[in-house]
N, CA, C and O of each residue as an XYZ file, in Angstrom:
404
protein
N       0.637     -1.551      0.404
C      -0.212     -0.034      0.116
C       1.061      0.883     -0.005
O       1.644      0.894     -1.089
N       1.441      1.504      0.831
C       2.660      2.561      0.772
C       3.603      2.872     -0.739
O       3.666      3.853     -1.479
N       4.258      1.538     -0.757
C       4.266      1.475     -2.701
C       3.852      2.388     -3.514
O       4.511      3.288     -4.034
N       2.173      2.021     -3.677
C       1.902      2.650     -4.349
C       0.903      4.813     -3.728
O       0.294      5.730     -4.280
N       1.279      4.539     -2.712
C       1.328      6.315     -2.689
C       2.371      6.673     -2.479
O       2.320      7.792     -1.970
N       3.933      6.112     -2.665
C       4.377      6.213     -2.876
C       5.432      6.648     -4.779
O       6.063      7.514     -5.386
N       5.041      5.623     -4.833
C       4.393      5.797     -5.897
C       3.466      7.615     -7.473
O       3.862      8.225     -8.466
N       2.062      7.561     -6.484
C       1.662      8.071     -7.006
C       2.298      9.617     -7.040
O       2.366     10.431     -7.961
N       2.771      9.682     -5.523
C       2.697     11.102     -5.439
C       4.477     11.304     -6.288
O       4.928     12.371     -6.703
N       5.078     10.139     -6.331
C       6.396     10.554     -6.905
C       5.743     10.753     -8.668
O       6.475     11.205     -9.549
N       4.445     10.376     -8.910
C       4.372     10.504    -10.446
C       3.664     12.111    -10.334
O       4.146     13.042    -10.978
N       2.598     12.268     -9.532
C       2.732     13.519     -9.544
C       3.757     14.806     -9.646
O       4.000     15.738    -10.412
N       4.105     14.385     -8.666
C       5.651     15.548     -8.249
C       6.801     15.426    -10.045
O       7.796     16.128    -10.220
N       6.462     14.756    -10.719
C       6.701     14.344    -12.567
C       8.468     13.577    -11.643
O       9.614     13.997    -11.808
N       8.167     12.820    -11.059
C       9.298     12.000    -10.481
C       9.673     10.877    -10.589
O       9.698      9.930     -9.803
N      10.153     11.083    -12.223
C       9.192     10.140    -13.050
C      10.486      8.577    -13.464
O      10.205      7.543    -14.070
N      11.775      8.963    -12.892
C      12.377      7.356    -12.344
C      12.517      7.328    -11.439
O      13.334      6.432    -11.228
N      12.076      8.025    -10.100
C      11.513      7.463     -8.925
C      10.504      6.897     -8.393
O      10.345      6.221     -7.376
N       9.539      7.425     -9.585
C       7.878      6.124     -9.695
C       7.920      4.994    -10.559
O       7.119      4.066    -10.671
N       9.040      5.237    -11.179
C       8.929      3.888    -12.324
C      10.322      3.022    -10.895
O      10.159      1.818    -11.094
N      11.056      3.117    -10.128
C      11.774      2.178     -9.885
C      10.731      2.051     -8.158
O      11.183      1.175     -7.421
N      10.152      2.413     -7.888
C       9.533      2.439     -6.619
C       7.851      1.385     -7.084
O       7.205      0.819     -6.202
N       7.384      1.335     -8.814
C       6.415     -0.013     -9.170
C       7.222     -0.585     -9.328
O       6.917     -1.755     -9.097
N       8.387     -0.471     -9.674
C       8.922     -2.429     -9.681
C       9.339     -2.019     -8.290
O       8.799     -0.942     -8.040
N       9.693     -2.220     -7.809
C       9.691     -2.382     -6.267
C       8.422     -3.061     -5.691
O       8.582     -3.788     -4.710
N       7.200     -2.901     -6.189
C       5.858     -3.073     -5.366
C       6.318     -4.160     -6.372
O       7.115     -5.085     -6.214
N       5.624     -3.804     -7.402
C       5.651     -5.909     -8.448
C       6.497     -6.854     -8.345
O       6.604     -7.903     -8.981
N       7.333     -6.252     -7.173
C       8.876     -7.447     -6.954
C       7.903     -7.918     -5.159
O       7.558     -8.986     -4.654
N       7.815     -6.736     -4.814
C       7.087     -7.479     -2.949
C       5.764     -8.319     -3.252
O       5.324     -9.196     -2.510
N       5.151     -7.876     -4.568
C       3.873     -8.583     -4.751
C       4.395     -9.956     -5.184
O       4.275    -10.852     -4.350
N       4.820    -10.184     -6.074
C       6.160    -11.596     -6.091
C       6.373    -12.594     -5.490
O       6.136    -13.795     -5.621
N       6.938    -11.847     -4.689
C       7.728    -11.982     -3.158
C       6.535    -12.638     -2.275
O       6.384    -13.730     -1.728
N       6.101    -11.975     -2.342
C       5.066    -12.947     -0.820
C       3.702    -13.372     -1.846
O       2.816    -13.278     -0.996
N       3.325    -13.583     -2.514
C       2.946    -14.677     -3.564
C       3.657    -15.814     -3.196
O       3.196    -16.670     -2.441
N       4.743    -15.855     -3.690
C       5.824    -17.566     -3.628
C       5.426    -17.704     -2.458
O       4.515    -18.510     -2.267
N       5.938    -17.026     -1.427
C       6.329    -16.836     -0.283
C       4.867    -17.605      0.778
O       4.990    -18.438      1.676
N       3.982    -17.167      0.426
C       2.466    -17.407      1.278
C       2.249    -19.435      0.587
O       2.586    -20.535      1.024
N       1.633    -19.009     -0.449
C       1.846    -20.314     -1.300
C       2.529    -21.050     -1.329
O       2.165    -22.104     -0.805
N       3.956    -21.012     -1.943
C       5.110    -22.104     -2.177
C       5.782    -21.962     -0.990
O       5.938    -23.155     -0.726
N       6.299    -21.361     -0.071
C       6.597    -21.239      1.360
C       7.930    -21.493      0.577
O       8.521    -22.560      0.408
N       8.245    -20.242      0.146
C       9.288    -19.987     -0.931
C       9.141    -18.857     -1.940
O       8.088    -18.386     -2.370
N      10.994    -18.340     -2.381
C      11.027    -16.921     -3.073
C      12.137    -16.480     -2.646
O      12.644    -15.975     -1.644
N      12.542    -17.034     -4.389
C      13.706    -16.980     -5.001
C      14.425    -15.063     -4.518
O      13.806    -14.000     -4.469
N      15.642    -15.311     -4.298
C      16.624    -13.999     -4.115
C      16.981    -13.724     -5.918
O      17.706    -14.144     -6.819
N      16.038    -12.849     -5.680
C      15.967    -12.306     -7.566
C      15.750    -10.749     -7.359
O      14.822    -10.725     -6.552
N      15.908    -10.144     -7.489
C      14.847     -9.141     -8.201
C      14.871     -8.488     -9.817
O      15.148     -7.362    -10.228
N      14.325    -10.104    -10.710
C      14.648     -9.340    -11.934
C      12.880     -9.618    -12.290
O      12.632    -10.822    -12.353
N      11.910     -8.893    -12.476
C      10.362     -8.845    -11.950
C       9.973     -9.582    -13.313
O       8.775     -9.575    -13.594
N      10.922    -10.266    -14.254
C      10.445    -10.828    -15.803
C       9.915    -12.444    -14.515
O       8.928    -12.996    -14.029
N      11.622    -12.518    -14.555
C      11.447    -14.699    -14.415
C      10.860    -14.383    -12.875
O      10.462    -15.475    -12.469
N      10.610    -13.274    -11.738
C       9.792    -13.720    -10.634
C       7.890    -13.701    -10.823
O       7.015    -14.301    -10.199
N       7.814    -12.477    -12.259
C       6.224    -12.668    -12.785
C       6.167    -14.552    -13.073
O       5.469    -15.279    -12.366
N       6.927    -15.012    -14.078
C       7.504    -16.610    -14.787
C       6.673    -16.860    -13.335
O       5.601    -16.312    -13.076
N       7.433    -17.866    -12.377
C       7.549    -18.411    -11.141
C       6.268    -17.796    -10.453
O       5.392    -18.623    -10.201
N       6.027    -16.585    -10.134
C       4.297    -16.647     -9.980
C       3.274    -16.798    -11.106
O       2.111    -17.047    -10.786
N       3.579    -16.679    -12.310
C       2.530    -17.263    -12.668
C       2.178    -18.514    -12.877
O       1.047    -18.921    -13.142
N       3.464    -19.322    -12.718
C       2.802    -20.892    -12.258
C       2.525    -20.828    -10.975
O       3.411    -20.692    -10.132
N       1.838    -20.877    -10.817
C       1.358    -20.613     -8.696
C       0.457    -20.837     -8.946
O      -0.195    -21.876     -8.845
N       0.006    -18.774     -9.772
C      -1.318    -18.599    -10.072
C      -2.122    -18.251    -11.066
O      -2.818    -17.403    -10.509
N      -2.600    -18.347    -12.439
C      -2.593    -17.868    -13.897
C      -3.555    -16.940    -14.097
O      -3.979    -16.646    -15.214
N      -4.026    -16.329    -12.808
C      -5.122    -15.230    -12.948
C      -3.853    -13.846    -12.911
O      -4.316    -12.740    -13.189
N      -2.371    -13.907    -12.591
C      -1.202    -13.394    -12.623
C      -0.795    -13.247    -13.845
O       0.242    -12.601    -13.695
N      -0.951    -13.449    -15.126
C      -1.273    -13.339    -16.205
C      -2.055    -12.066    -17.319
O      -1.739    -11.614    -18.419
N      -3.278    -11.792    -16.303
C      -3.948    -11.059    -17.411
C      -3.187     -9.223    -17.029
O      -3.082     -8.130    -17.586
N      -2.939     -9.688    -16.130
C      -2.004     -7.958    -15.682
C      -1.319     -7.407    -16.552
O      -1.514     -6.263    -16.961
N      -0.586     -8.041    -16.865
C       0.702     -7.466    -17.034
C       0.340     -8.139    -19.105
O       0.697     -9.248    -19.500
N      -0.322     -7.195    -19.904
C      -0.897     -7.160    -21.462
C       0.544     -7.768    -22.279
O       1.501     -6.994    -22.266
N       0.756     -9.248    -23.054
C       1.920     -8.717    -24.008
C       1.250     -9.342    -25.144
O       1.615    -10.053    -26.080
N       0.251     -8.887    -24.784
C      -0.718     -9.184    -27.160
C       0.655     -8.267    -28.041
O       1.345     -8.847    -28.879
N       0.897     -6.620    -27.633
C       1.421     -5.793    -28.723
C       2.967     -5.906    -28.735
O       3.237     -6.653    -27.794
N       3.783     -5.631    -29.174
C       5.531     -4.873    -29.077
C       5.709     -4.737    -27.740
O       6.231     -5.424    -26.862
N       4.712     -2.855    -27.829
C       4.347     -2.178    -27.198
C       4.582     -2.599    -25.165
O       5.345     -2.244    -24.267
N       3.435     -3.495    -25.317
C       3.197     -3.924    -23.924
C       4.401     -4.321    -23.590
O       4.783     -3.978    -22.471
N       5.572     -5.355    -24.669
C       6.435     -6.185    -23.697
C       7.169     -5.296    -23.711
O       7.562     -5.291    -22.544
N       7.811     -4.266    -24.354
C       8.613     -2.983    -24.730
C       8.832     -2.173    -22.669
O       9.761     -1.911    -21.905
N       7.627     -2.120    -22.668
C       6.425     -1.065    -21.496
C       7.207     -2.257    -20.311
O       7.981     -1.825    -19.456
N       6.780     -4.214    -20.445
C       7.445     -4.584    -18.985
C       8.737     -4.333    -18.679
O       9.136     -3.863    -17.612
N       9.472     -4.681    -19.723
C      10.797     -4.675    -20.541
C      11.750     -3.425    -19.308
O      12.634     -3.576    -18.466
N      10.578     -1.685    -20.068
C      11.346     -0.913    -19.009
C      10.820     -0.664    -18.055
O      11.061      0.516    -17.801
N      10.018     -1.224    -17.103
C       9.269     -1.752    -15.769
C      11.005     -2.426    -15.162
O      11.828     -1.990    -14.358
N      10.966     -3.236    -15.739
C      12.183     -4.141    -15.402
C      13.182     -3.051    -15.087
O      13.369     -2.331    -14.107
N      13.674     -3.168    -16.098
C      15.145     -1.927    -16.454
C      15.062     -1.274    -15.055
O      15.963     -1.257    -14.217
N      13.812     -0.733    -14.946
C      13.912      0.532    -13.492
C      14.636      0.138    -12.808
O      15.683      0.768    -12.659
N      14.463     -0.819    -12.237
C      15.454     -1.558    -10.856
C      17.204     -1.100    -10.935
O      17.714     -1.580     -9.922
N      18.125     -0.461    -11.649
C      19.362     -0.666    -12.286
C      18.680      1.137    -12.572
O      18.724      2.074    -11.775
N      17.971      1.110    -14.277
C      19.261      2.314    -15.176
C      17.711      2.950    -13.677
O      18.266      3.089    -12.587
N      16.516      3.193    -13.618
C      16.500      4.284    -12.803
C      17.279      5.265    -12.313
O      17.507      6.455    -12.527
N      17.620      4.396    -11.586
C      19.003      4.896    -10.293
C      20.082      4.789    -10.353
O      20.966      4.904     -9.504
N      20.094      4.529    -11.497
C      22.265      4.533    -12.213
C      21.815      5.155    -13.432
O      22.126      6.346    -13.431
N      21.247      4.828    -14.391
C      21.444      5.291    -15.756
C      20.662      7.147    -16.052
O      19.470      7.451    -16.026
N      22.001      8.151    -16.335
C      21.484      9.048    -16.570
C      21.013      9.172    -18.490
O      20.770     10.198    -19.125
N      21.019      8.199    -18.819
C      20.238      7.487    -20.503
C      18.304      7.213    -20.147
O      17.460      7.569    -20.970
N      17.976      6.612    -18.948
C      17.180      5.801    -18.779
C      15.782      7.575    -18.195
O      15.779      8.509    -17.394
N      14.691      6.860    -19.544
C      14.001      7.614    -19.486
C      12.455      7.026    -19.891
O      12.177      6.530    -20.982
N      11.287      7.245    -18.466
C       9.988      6.987    -18.633
C       9.408      8.292    -18.812
O       9.703      9.422    -18.424
N       8.209      7.638    -19.740
C       7.303      9.399    -19.503
C       6.092      8.602    -18.402
O       5.920      7.483    -17.917
N       5.436      9.918    -18.379
C       3.724      9.191    -17.477
C       2.988      8.663    -17.432
O       2.361      7.933    -16.665
N       3.005      9.293    -19.044
C       1.828      7.822    -19.889
C       2.549      6.501    -20.087
O       1.796      5.609    -20.479
N       4.219      6.036    -19.859
C       3.334      5.066    -19.372
C       3.989      4.134    -18.545
O       4.425      2.999    -18.737
N       3.940      5.072    -17.346
C       3.910      4.619    -16.006
C       2.632      3.785    -15.760
O       2.426      2.649    -15.332
N       1.333      5.479    -16.493
C       0.312      4.682    -15.876
C      -0.703      3.749    -16.835
O      -1.583      3.062    -16.317
């Protein structure tokens, strides 16, 4: 819940790189929590693509939130995956409010 509040606050303030990082963290925490509760194990990994695949094996309802239908959908998820490192450390990382929403 706090991550969502921080995300919305960062988005409003136009702190887009911070918002991307917080959104990545929220997704990572969700996947880790689900795996811990349902499988009593969560791998120590920050790659949300890897975590998503593992979590979707536990509950297929997790496939729907991240559309994979178009190249743009897949690119947006990839951009969020990259936010874990690049939003904090790369001066070249760019994301806009529309992509975040």
